[in-house]
C-alpha positions in Angstrom: -37.5 -143.0 55.4 -35.9 -141.5 58.5 -33.9 -138.8 56.5 -37.0 -136.7 55.6 -38.3 -137.0 59.2 -34.9 -135.9 60.6 -34.9 -133.1 58.2 -38.4 -132.0 59.1 -37.5 -132.1 62.7 -34.4 -129.8 62.1 -36.4 -127.4 60.1 -39.1 -127.2 62.9 -36.4 -126.7 65.6 -34.8 -124.0 63.6 -38.0 -122.2 63.2 -38.8 -122.3 66.9 -35.3 -121.1 67.8 -35.6 -118.3 65.3 -39.1 -117.4 66.7 -37.6 -117.4 70.2 -34.7 -115.3 69.1 -37.0 -112.8 67.5 -39.2 -112.6 70.6 -36.2 -112.1 72.9 -34.8 -109.4 70.7 -38.2 -107.4 70.6 -38.4 -107.7 74.4 -34.9 -106.5 74.8 -35.5 -103.5 72.6 -38.9 -102.8 74.3 -37.4 -102.6 77.8 -37.3 -99.3 79.8 -34.1 -97.3 79.6 -31.8 -97.9 82.5 -32.2 -95.2 85.0 -29.0 -93.4 86.2 -27.9 -94.4 89.6 -27.6 -91.7 92.1 -25.6 -91.6 95.4 -27.4 -93.5 98.0 -26.0 -92.0 101.1 -27.1 -89.1 103.4 -25.2 -85.9 103.8 -22.1 -85.7 105.8 -22.0 -83.3 108.8 -19.2 -81.2 107.1 -19.4 -81.0 103.3 -16.3 -82.2 101.4 -15.4 -81.4 97.8 -16.1 -85.1 96.8 -19.7 -84.7 98.4 -20.2 -81.4 96.7 -19.3 -82.8 93.3 -21.7 -85.7 93.8 -24.5 -83.3 94.7 -23.9 -81.2 91.5 -23.2 -84.2 89.3 -19.7 -83.1 88.2 -16.1 -84.0 88.9 -14.0 -82.3 91.5 -11.7 -80.8 88.8 -14.5 -79.3 86.7 -14.1 -75.7 85.6 -16.0 -73.0 87.4 -18.5 -72.2 84.5 -19.5 -75.9 84.2 -19.9 -75.9 88.0 -22.2 -72.9 87.8 -24.2 -74.4 84.9 -24.5 -77.7 86.9 -25.7 -75.7 89.9 -28.2 -73.8 87.9 -29.6 -77.0 86.4 -29.8 -78.8 89.8 -31.4 -75.8 91.4 -34.1 -75.4 88.7 -35.2 -78.9 89.5 -35.1 -78.5 93.3 -35.9 -74.9 94.0 -38.4 -74.2 96.8 -40.5 -71.8 94.8 -41.0 -74.7 92.3 -42.1 -77.3 95.1 -38.6 -78.2 96.1 -37.2 -78.5 99.5 -35.4 -75.7 101.5 -32.9 -78.1 102.9 -32.0 -79.5 99.5 -31.6 -76.0 98.1 -29.3 -75.0 100.8 -27.2 -78.1 100.4 -27.1 -77.5 96.5 -25.9 -73.8 97.4 -23.4 -75.2 99.9 -22.1 -77.7 97.3 -21.5 -74.9 94.9 -19.6 -72.7 97.4 -17.5 -75.7 98.7 -16.4 -76.8 95.1 -15.7 -73.3 94.1 -13.7 -72.6 97.2 -15.8 -69.9 98.7 -16.3 -71.8 102.1 -14.7 -74.7 103.8 -18.0 -76.6 104.2 -18.9 -75.4 107.8 -22.4 -76.7 107.5 -25.7 -75.5 106.2 -28.5 -73.5 107.9 -30.2 -76.6 108.9 
């Protein structure tokens, strides 16, 4: 008499566990994509190659053509003519110059 009862409870428990597993999987798939983590600090008084690489989103040892491509991509998103900040645009340009070795990072116009 107790065997069918235990079997029924086991089937019900398995059904609830399966239902919970399916709901958890669907919630996992429906979550928003994880946003990329950006550098959370302010600008240093004198820009370094490390800071320039962080601003442009490249490594310090990246070739010049990739640096120019990254500079263009970041400038398109932050250009003053498209509603961006003049300060950020000057920092992006300074970052490109520092990482390409055209300047020693003496500071921006601001």
